[in-house]
C-alpha positions as CSV (number, residue, x, y, z in Angstrom):
1,M,-60.3,-100.2,95.3
2,Y,-62.4,-99.8,92.2
3,A,-61.2,-96.2,91.7
4,G,-57.6,-97.4,91.7
5,A,-58.4,-100.2,89.2
6,Y,-60.2,-97.8,87.0
7,A,-57.3,-95.4,87.1
8,H,-54.9,-98.2,86.2
9,D,-57.0,-99.2,83.2
10,L,-57.4,-95.6,82.1
11,W,-53.6,-95.2,82.2
12,F,-53.0,-98.1,79.9
13,T,-55.9,-96.9,77.6
14,D,-54.2,-93.5,77.3
15,L,-51.0,-95.3,76.3
16,R,-52.5,-97.5,73.7
17,R,-53.0,-95.9,70.3
18,G,-56.2,-97.8,69.6
19,S,-57.9,-101.2,69.9
20,P,-56.7,-103.8,67.4
21,S,-59.0,-104.9,64.7
22,P,-60.1,-108.5,64.6
23,V,-57.2,-110.8,64.0
24,G,-56.6,-111.8,60.4
25,T,-56.3,-115.2,59.0
26,A,-52.7,-114.7,57.9
27,V,-51.8,-113.7,61.4
28,L,-53.3,-116.9,62.9
29,W,-51.5,-119.1,60.4
30,A,-48.2,-117.4,60.9
31,A,-48.6,-117.6,64.7
32,L,-49.5,-121.3,64.3
33,A,-46.4,-121.9,62.2
34,T,-44.3,-120.2,65.0
35,G,-45.7,-122.5,67.6
36,V,-45.1,-125.6,65.5
37,L,-41.5,-124.6,64.7
38,S,-40.9,-123.9,68.4
39,M,-42.3,-127.3,69.3
40,T,-40.2,-129.1,66.8
41,L,-36.9,-127.1,66.7
42,L,-36.4,-125.7,70.2
43,D,-35.9,-128.9,72.1
44,D,-32.3,-129.1,73.1
45,G,-29.6,-126.7,72.1
46,V,-29.5,-123.4,70.2
47,G,-28.3,-122.7,66.7
48,V,-30.0,-121.7,63.5
49,N,-33.3,-122.9,65.1
50,L,-33.8,-119.5,66.8
51,F,-33.4,-117.8,63.5
52,L,-35.9,-120.2,61.8
53,V,-38.5,-119.6,64.6
54,A,-38.1,-115.9,64.4
55,L,-39.0,-115.8,60.7
56,P,-42.8,-116.8,61.0
57,A,-43.0,-114.7,64.2
58,T,-41.8,-111.7,62.2
59,L,-44.4,-112.5,59.5
60,T,-47.1,-112.6,62.3
61,A,-46.2,-109.0,63.3
62,Y,-46.0,-108.0,59.6
63,F,-49.5,-109.2,58.8
64,A,-50.9,-107.6,61.9
65,A,-49.3,-104.2,61.1
66,R,-50.4,-104.4,57.5
67,Q,-54.0,-105.1,58.6
68,A,-53.9,-102.2,61.1
69,G,-52.6,-99.8,58.4
70,R,-49.2,-99.3,60.3
71,L,-47.0,-100.8,57.6
72,Q,-44.8,-97.9,56.6
73,A,-41.2,-98.3,55.5
74,R,-39.7,-96.1,58.3
75,P,-35.9,-96.3,58.3
76,W,-35.7,-96.9,62.1
77,T,-38.3,-99.6,62.0
78,L,-36.4,-101.5,59.3
79,A,-33.1,-101.0,61.2
80,W,-34.6,-102.5,64.3
81,G,-36.1,-105.4,62.5
82,I,-33.0,-106.2,60.5
83,G,-30.8,-105.8,63.5
84,G,-32.9,-108.1,65.6
85,I,-32.8,-110.9,62.9
86,A,-29.0,-110.4,62.5
87,L,-28.5,-110.8,66.3
88,L,-30.0,-114.3,66.1
89,L,-27.2,-115.3,63.8
90,V,-24.8,-115.2,66.8
91,P,-26.2,-118.5,68.3
92,A,-26.0,-120.1,64.9
93,L,-22.3,-119.2,64.5
94,R,-20.9,-119.3,68.0
95,A,-20.9,-122.2,70.5
96,A,-20.4,-120.0,73.6
97,L,-23.7,-119.6,75.5
98,W,-23.0,-116.3,77.2
99,P,-22.7,-114.0,74.1
100,S,-25.6,-115.9,72.5
101,L,-27.9,-115.2,75.5
102,L,-26.9,-111.5,75.3
103,A,-27.6,-111.4,71.6
104,V,-31.0,-113.0,72.0
105,A,-32.0,-110.6,74.8
106,T,-30.9,-107.7,72.7
107,A,-32.9,-109.1,69.7
108,V,-36.0,-109.1,71.8
109,G,-35.3,-105.5,72.8
110,L,-34.9,-104.5,69.1
111,A,-38.1,-106.3,68.3
112,S,-40.0,-104.2,70.9
113,L,-38.5,-101.0,69.4
114,A,-39.6,-102.1,65.9
115,L,-43.2,-102.9,67.1
116,H,-43.7,-99.7,69.1
117,G,-41.6,-97.2,67.2
118,P,-40.5,-95.0,70.1
119,R,-38.4,-91.9,69.7
120,T,-37.9,-90.6,73.3
121,W,-35.8,-91.9,76.1
122,A,-38.9,-93.1,77.9
123,G,-40.1,-94.9,74.8
124,V,-36.8,-96.7,74.1
125,V,-36.5,-97.8,77.8
126,L,-40.1,-98.9,78.3
127,S,-40.9,-100.5,74.9
128,P,-40.1,-104.1,76.1
129,F,-42.8,-103.8,78.7
130,G,-45.3,-103.4,75.8
131,L,-44.5,-107.0,74.8
132,V,-45.2,-108.1,78.4
133,D,-48.5,-106.2,78.3
134,S,-49.5,-107.9,75.0
135,L,-48.6,-111.4,76.1
136,F,-52.0,-112.3,77.5
137,K,-54.0,-109.7,75.6
138,G,-52.6,-111.2,72.4
139,A,-53.7,-114.7,73.4
140,G,-57.3,-113.5,74.1
141,W,-57.3,-111.5,70.8
142,G,-56.2,-114.5,68.9
143,W,-58.7,-116.8,70.6
144,R,-61.6,-114.5,69.8
145,G,-60.5,-114.3,66.1
146,L,-60.1,-118.1,65.9
147,R,-63.6,-118.7,67.4
148,T,-65.1,-116.2,65.0
149,R,-63.6,-117.8,62.0
150,A,-64.4,-121.3,63.2
151,G,-68.0,-120.4,63.5
152,K,-68.2,-118.9,60.1
153,A,-66.4,-121.6,58.2
154,S,-66.8,-124.8,60.2
155,G,-66.9,-126.8,56.9
156,N,-63.6,-125.3,55.7
157,V,-62.0,-126.2,59.1
158,G,-63.1,-129.8,58.7
159,S,-61.8,-129.9,55.1
160,A,-58.4,-128.5,56.2
161,L,-58.1,-131.0,59.0
162,R,-58.9,-133.9,56.6
163,V,-56.2,-132.6,54.2
164,L,-53.6,-132.4,57.1
165,V,-54.4,-135.9,58.3
166,V,-54.2,-137.5,54.8
167,T,-51.0,-135.7,54.0
168,A,-49.4,-136.7,57.3
169,V,-50.4,-140.4,56.8
170,L,-49.0,-140.4,53.2
171,L,-45.7,-138.8,54.3
172,L,-45.2,-141.1,57.3
173,V,-46.0,-144.3,55.3
174,F,-43.9,-143.6,52.3
175,G,-41.1,-142.0,54.3
176,A,-40.9,-145.1,56.5
177,L,-40.8,-147.4,53.4
178,F,-38.0,-145.3,51.7
179,A,-36.1,-145.1,54.9
180,G,-36.2,-148.9,55.2
181,A,-35.1,-149.3,51.6
182,D,-32.1,-147.0,51.7
183,A,-29.8,-146.4,54.7
184,A,-28.5,-143.2,53.3
185,F,-32.0,-141.8,53.0
186,A,-32.8,-143.0,56.5
187,D,-29.7,-141.2,57.8
188,L,-30.8,-138.0,55.9
189,L,-34.2,-138.1,57.5
190,S,-32.8,-138.7,61.0
191,R,-30.7,-135.5,60.6
192,L,-33.4,-133.3,59.0
193,L,-36.3,-134.3,61.2
194,P,-36.5,-133.8,65.0
195,D,-36.1,-136.8,67.2
196,T,-39.4,-137.0,69.1
197,S,-40.6,-139.4,71.8
198,V,-43.8,-139.8,73.8
199,G,-41.9,-138.7,76.9
200,D,-41.1,-135.3,75.3
201,G,-44.8,-134.6,74.6
202,P,-45.5,-132.3,77.6
203,W,-42.3,-130.3,77.1
204,R,-43.0,-129.9,73.4
205,L,-46.6,-128.7,74.2
206,V,-45.0,-126.1,76.4
207,L,-42.7,-125.0,73.6
208,F,-45.7,-124.8,71.2
209,G,-47.6,-122.6,73.7
210,L,-44.7,-120.3,74.2
211,G,-44.1,-119.9,70.5
212,L,-47.7,-119.3,69.8
213,L,-48.1,-116.8,72.7
214,G,-45.0,-114.9,71.7
215,A,-46.1,-114.6,68.1
216,L,-49.5,-113.4,69.1
217,A,-48.0,-110.9,71.6
218,A,-45.8,-109.5,68.8
219,A,-48.8,-109.3,66.5
220,H,-51.0,-107.5,69.1
221,S,-48.2,-105.0,69.8
222,A,-47.8,-104.4,66.0
223,A,-51.6,-103.9,65.6
224,A,-52.1,-101.7,68.8
225,P,-48.8,-100.6,70.3
226,L,-48.5,-98.7,73.5
227,W,-47.5,-95.1,73.0
228,W,-44.6,-94.9,75.5
229,D,-43.5,-91.6,74.0
230,S,-46.5,-90.0,75.7
231,F,-44.5,-90.1,78.9
232,R,-43.1,-86.6,79.3
233,T,-40.8,-85.4,82.0
234,S,-40.8,-81.7,82.7
235,P,-37.3,-80.1,82.5
236,G,-35.6,-79.1,85.7
237,R,-35.6,-75.5,86.8
238,A,-33.0,-73.6,84.8
239,R,-30.0,-72.3,86.8
240,G,-28.0,-69.2,86.4
241,R,-24.9,-69.4,84.3
242,G,-22.5,-69.1,87.2
243,E,-24.4,-71.5,89.5
244,W,-24.5,-74.0,86.7
245,A,-21.1,-73.7,85.1
246,L,-18.8,-73.3,88.1
247,P,-19.0,-76.9,89.4
248,L,-18.7,-78.3,85.9
249,L,-15.7,-76.1,85.1
250,L,-13.9,-77.2,88.2
251,L,-14.7,-80.8,87.3
252,C,-13.2,-80.2,83.9
253,V,-10.0,-78.9,85.6
254,L,-9.8,-82.0,87.7
255,F,-10.3,-84.2,84.6
256,A,-7.6,-82.3,82.8
257,A,-5.1,-82.7,85.6
258,F,-5.8,-86.5,85.8
259,N,-5.5,-86.9,82.1
260,A,-2.2,-85.1,82.0
261,I,-0.8,-87.6,84.4
262,Q,-2.3,-90.5,82.4
263,L,-0.7,-89.3,79.2
264,A,2.7,-89.0,80.9
265,V,2.5,-92.3,82.8
266,L,0.4,-94.8,81.0
267,F,1.7,-94.0,77.5
268,G,5.3,-93.6,78.7
269,G,5.9,-97.4,78.9
270,Y,6.9,-99.9,81.6
271,R,9.9,-97.9,82.9
272,A,7.7,-94.8,83.4
273,V,5.3,-96.8,85.5
274,L,8.0,-98.1,87.7
275,D,9.8,-94.7,88.1
276,K,6.7,-92.7,88.9
277,T,4.7,-95.1,91.1
278,G,7.0,-97.7,92.4
279,Q,4.5,-100.4,91.4
280,T,4.7,-103.2,88.9
281,Y,3.2,-102.7,85.5
282,S,0.3,-105.1,86.1
283,A,-0.5,-103.8,89.7
284,Y,-0.7,-100.3,88.4
285,A,-3.1,-101.4,85.7
286,R,-5.3,-103.4,88.0
287,Q,-5.4,-100.6,90.6
288,G,-7.3,-98.1,88.5
289,F,-9.4,-99.8,85.8
290,W,-12.5,-100.3,87.9
291,Q,-12.3,-96.7,89.3
292,L,-12.1,-95.3,85.8
293,L,-15.0,-97.4,84.6
294,V,-17.2,-96.1,87.5
295,A,-15.9,-92.5,86.7
296,T,-17.1,-92.9,83.1
297,L,-20.5,-94.0,84.2
298,L,-20.8,-91.2,86.8
299,T,-19.8,-88.7,84.1
300,L,-22.7,-89.7,81.9
301,L,-25.0,-89.2,84.9
302,V,-23.5,-85.7,85.5
303,I,-24.1,-84.8,81.9
304,V,-27.7,-85.9,82.1
305,L,-28.3,-83.9,85.3
306,A,-26.5,-80.9,83.9
307,L,-28.7,-80.9,80.8
308,R,-31.8,-81.0,83.0
309,W,-30.8,-77.9,84.9
310,A,-28.9,-76.1,82.2
311,P,-29.6,-72.4,81.6
312,R,-32.0,-71.8,78.7
313,G,-32.1,-68.1,78.3
314,G,-31.0,-67.8,74.6
315,P,-28.1,-68.5,72.2
316,G,-25.5,-67.4,74.7
317,D,-26.7,-70.0,77.2
318,R,-26.8,-72.7,74.5
319,N,-23.2,-72.0,73.5
320,L,-22.2,-72.1,77.1
321,V,-23.8,-75.5,77.6
322,R,-22.3,-76.9,74.5
323,G,-18.8,-75.6,75.3
324,V,-18.7,-76.8,78.9
325,L,-20.3,-80.2,78.3
326,G,-18.4,-80.7,75.1
327,T,-15.1,-80.1,77.0
328,L,-16.2,-82.5,79.7
329,C,-17.1,-85.1,77.1
330,A,-13.7,-84.7,75.4
331,L,-11.9,-85.1,78.6
332,T,-14.0,-88.2,79.5
333,L,-12.9,-89.8,76.2
334,I,-9.3,-89.6,77.5
335,V,-10.4,-91.3,80.7
336,V,-12.0,-94.1,78.5
337,A,-8.7,-94.4,76.6
338,S,-6.8,-94.6,79.9
339,A,-9.1,-97.3,81.2
340,V,-8.7,-99.4,78.1
341,R,-5.0,-98.9,78.1
342,R,-4.8,-100.1,81.8
343,M,-6.8,-103.3,80.9
344,D,-4.4,-103.8,78.0
345,M,-1.5,-103.7,80.4
346,Y,-3.3,-106.1,82.7
347,V,-4.1,-108.6,80.0
348,E,-0.4,-108.4,78.9
349,A,0.6,-109.4,82.4
350,Y,-2.0,-112.0,83.3
351,G,-3.9,-112.9,80.1
352,L,-7.4,-112.4,78.8
353,T,-10.6,-113.7,80.5
354,R,-14.3,-113.4,79.9
355,L,-14.7,-110.7,82.5
356,R,-11.9,-108.6,81.1
357,I,-13.0,-108.7,77.5
358,S,-16.6,-107.9,78.6
359,V,-15.7,-104.9,80.6
360,V,-13.5,-103.5,77.9
361,A,-16.4,-103.9,75.5
362,V,-18.6,-102.0,77.9
363,E,-16.0,-99.3,78.3
364,L,-15.6,-98.9,74.5
365,W,-19.4,-98.6,74.2
366,L,-19.5,-95.9,76.8
367,G,-16.9,-94.0,74.8
368,L,-19.1,-94.4,71.7
369,V,-22.1,-93.0,73.7
370,I,-20.0,-90.0,74.7
371,L,-19.2,-89.4,71.0
372,L,-22.9,-89.6,70.2
373,I,-23.7,-87.1,72.9
374,M,-21.1,-84.7,71.5
375,A,-22.6,-85.2,68.0
376,A,-26.1,-84.5,69.5
377,G,-24.7,-81.2,70.9
378,V,-23.9,-80.1,67.4
379,R,-26.7,-81.6,65.3
380,G,-29.5,-81.8,67.9
381,A,-30.6,-84.5,70.3
382,R,-33.8,-85.7,68.6
383,R,-32.2,-88.9,67.4
384,L,-30.0,-89.5,70.4
385,P,-32.1,-92.1,72.2
386,R,-32.5,-94.3,69.1
387,A,-28.8,-93.8,68.2
388,V,-27.7,-95.0,71.7
389,A,-30.0,-98.0,71.5
390,A,-28.6,-98.8,68.0
391,S,-25.0,-98.5,69.2
392,A,-25.7,-100.9,72.0
393,A,-27.2,-103.5,69.6
394,A,-24.3,-103.0,67.2
395,V,-21.7,-103.6,70.0
396,V,-23.6,-106.7,71.1
397,L,-23.7,-108.0,67.5
398,A,-20.0,-107.3,66.9
399,F,-19.1,-108.8,70.3
400,G,-20.9,-112.1,69.5
401,L,-19.6,-112.4,65.9
402,A,-16.1,-111.7,67.0
403,S,-16.2,-114.9,69.1
404,P,-15.1,-113.7,72.6
405,D,-14.0,-117.2,73.6
406,G,-12.0,-117.5,70.5
407,L,-10.3,-114.2,71.2
408,I,-9.6,-115.2,74.7
409,A,-7.9,-118.5,73.6
410,E,-6.0,-116.7,70.8
411,N,-4.6,-114.1,73.3
412,N,-3.7,-116.7,75.9
413,V,-2.0,-119.0,73.4
414,R,0.1,-116.2,72.1
415,R,1.0,-115.3,75.7
416,Y,1.9,-119.0,76.4
417,E,4.2,-119.1,73.4
418,K,6.1,-116.2,75.0
419,T,6.0,-117.0,78.7
420,H,5.1,-120.7,78.8
421,K,2.3,-119.8,81.3
422,L,-1.3,-120.9,80.8
423,D,-4.2,-121.4,83.2
424,L,-5.2,-124.9,82.2
425,D,-8.4,-124.9,84.3
426,Y,-9.6,-121.7,82.7
427,A,-8.8,-122.8,79.2
428,R,-10.7,-126.1,79.7
429,G,-13.8,-124.1,80.7
430,L,-14.0,-122.2,77.4
431,S,-16.5,-123.3,74.7
432,A,-15.9,-125.0,71.4
433,D,-15.1,-121.6,69.9
434,A,-11.7,-121.7,71.5
435,V,-10.7,-125.0,69.9
436,P,-9.1,-123.5,66.7
437,A,-6.7,-121.4,68.8
438,L,-6.0,-124.0,71.4
439,D,-5.2,-126.5,68.7
440,R,-1.9,-124.6,68.1
441,L,-0.5,-125.6,71.4
442,E,2.3,-128.1,71.5
443,E,1.9,-131.5,73.0
444,P,1.3,-132.5,75.8
445,M,-0.3,-129.1,76.6
446,R,-2.6,-129.4,73.6
447,S,-4.1,-132.7,74.8
448,C,-4.2,-131.5,78.4
449,V,-6.6,-128.7,77.3
450,L,-8.5,-130.2,74.4
451,G,-9.1,-133.6,76.0
452,P,-11.6,-132.2,78.6
453,L,-13.1,-130.0,75.9
454,A,-13.7,-133.0,73.6
455,E,-15.3,-134.9,76.5
456,G,-17.6,-131.9,77.2
457,L,-18.7,-131.8,73.6
458,G,-19.7,-135.5,73.7
459,P,-20.9,-137.5,70.7
460,A,-22.3,-135.6,67.7
461,T,-26.0,-136.5,68.3
462,A,-27.5,-133.0,68.0
463,S,-29.7,-132.2,65.0
464,W,-28.4,-129.8,62.3
465,Y,-30.5,-126.9,63.6
466,E,-29.4,-127.3,67.3
467,I,-25.7,-126.9,66.7
468,S,-23.6,-123.9,65.9
469,W,-20.9,-123.5,63.2
470,G,-18.4,-123.1,66.0
471,E,-19.1,-126.5,67.4
472,V,-19.1,-128.1,63.9
473,H,-15.7,-126.6,63.2
474,A,-14.4,-127.7,66.6
475,R,-15.5,-131.3,66.0
476,Q,-13.8,-131.3,62.6
477,I,-10.5,-130.2,64.2
478,L,-10.8,-132.8,67.0
479,K,-11.7,-135.5,64.5
480,E,-8.6,-134.8,62.3
481,R,-6.3,-134.5,65.3
482,P,-7.9,-136.2,68.4
483,P,-6.3,-135.4,71.8
484,V,-4.0,-138.1,73.1
485,T,-4.2,-139.7,76.5
486,T,-1.8,-137.9,78.8
487,D,-0.4,-138.6,82.2
488,P,-2.4,-136.8,84.9
489,G,0.8,-135.5,86.5
490,T,1.7,-133.8,83.2
491,C,-1.4,-131.7,83.3
492,G,-1.4,-131.0,87.0
493,S,0.4,-127.7,87.0
494,S,0.0,-124.9,84.5
495,G,2.8,-122.7,85.9
496,E,0.5,-119.8,86.0
497,S,0.7,-117.0,88.6
498,L,-1.9,-117.1,91.4
499,E,-2.7,-113.5,90.5
500,Y,-4.4,-114.7,87.4
501,D,-7.9,-113.9,88.5
502,R,-11.1,-114.6,86.7
């Protein structure tokens, strides 16, 4: 039992570059500011509040890294940090929750990369676990530093508390007087300041603790990161040229035959699909997209395994590996294009949904990864792990800023104008980002869709920091042209095909 625990501790000791120095005063103040902003801003709804909370948390890590002597302007570290902050703009701009959650999760991943500075595949994948490891260690580290400073400067602490109390009293008294004297000033205060009540006290204390712990965890990781790059996997046993290349060459032949048919059928138009397959345009598209998506993923796995067992005898072996895997990658790009084309056909027949736009984005990202692998085969694979991570973050950022719900509504409105078919239930389930496009519908269809959306938004009671620009824009449209009351029978049938799946 003790031996196992000792081995576990030793394993983490080997990963950590060193023990952090005592926590600095600037780190404590920045962490406290993060906790206070979390308590006051992260109450209900997301918007620019996540961005505001991230600023002092970033300063906490900055001060800790500077104190530890790790503050170096490395390009990748700056890229991770700037990318993480940029991703937090998605909740501030878009009302849809699902791309915002994806952006926030990706921002946390980029923050872990900035704090640990990994370069290898193991480091890129395992870096987020470093924040988990620092979550409680950072709390103990901060508490020890706070006790040390409180013991050395108890008089200063008392003076600071007196200043805070006097300042709070003055602001509350005169703020209340000015609010009572002018209704416009009172309205401004109600919009700028958080609405607090005694019943919210426990929840706000939880938010304060989460913000404080998160900031201290980031600071602890910045001061003493885990060296995940120390994980090394031994390369697989090199195979002979024939043993290694024959299966891959046959796979390339299979890919080439499939791609030849795709180029002839998919890009030949609607009549070619009917003549060659006897299927409808949409049925042919739906039949193969998911298989092609899985084929793309499996191809990436094949490339990884092929590199592990590739022959490594000299320049001839390297040229063979580059030629065979380069050909396989090029053929896979055609498979990616075929899958995207199939989904385009499917959307043309049945419209766009969240699932469809998401899987197309994933397929396009996989194509980008294949291009990066091809570039690594020419210029070297040293930067490939970080490049793949950066490409994933860039796709998530572009996906969120493009407003997927808005794109879905735009596509389906254009399709409705041509076919007069629209899935009303699905359109009503979109977020406020879809309102600008749905506003172009003619009555009574417009009110049939925007009426439930307006009811879902409810009254505009959220604070400025809890609301996105997408919701503000939607409310402005609905205020200028409010939905009219419609007969329930008018909105009962959309005329959409039952094949319109989610």
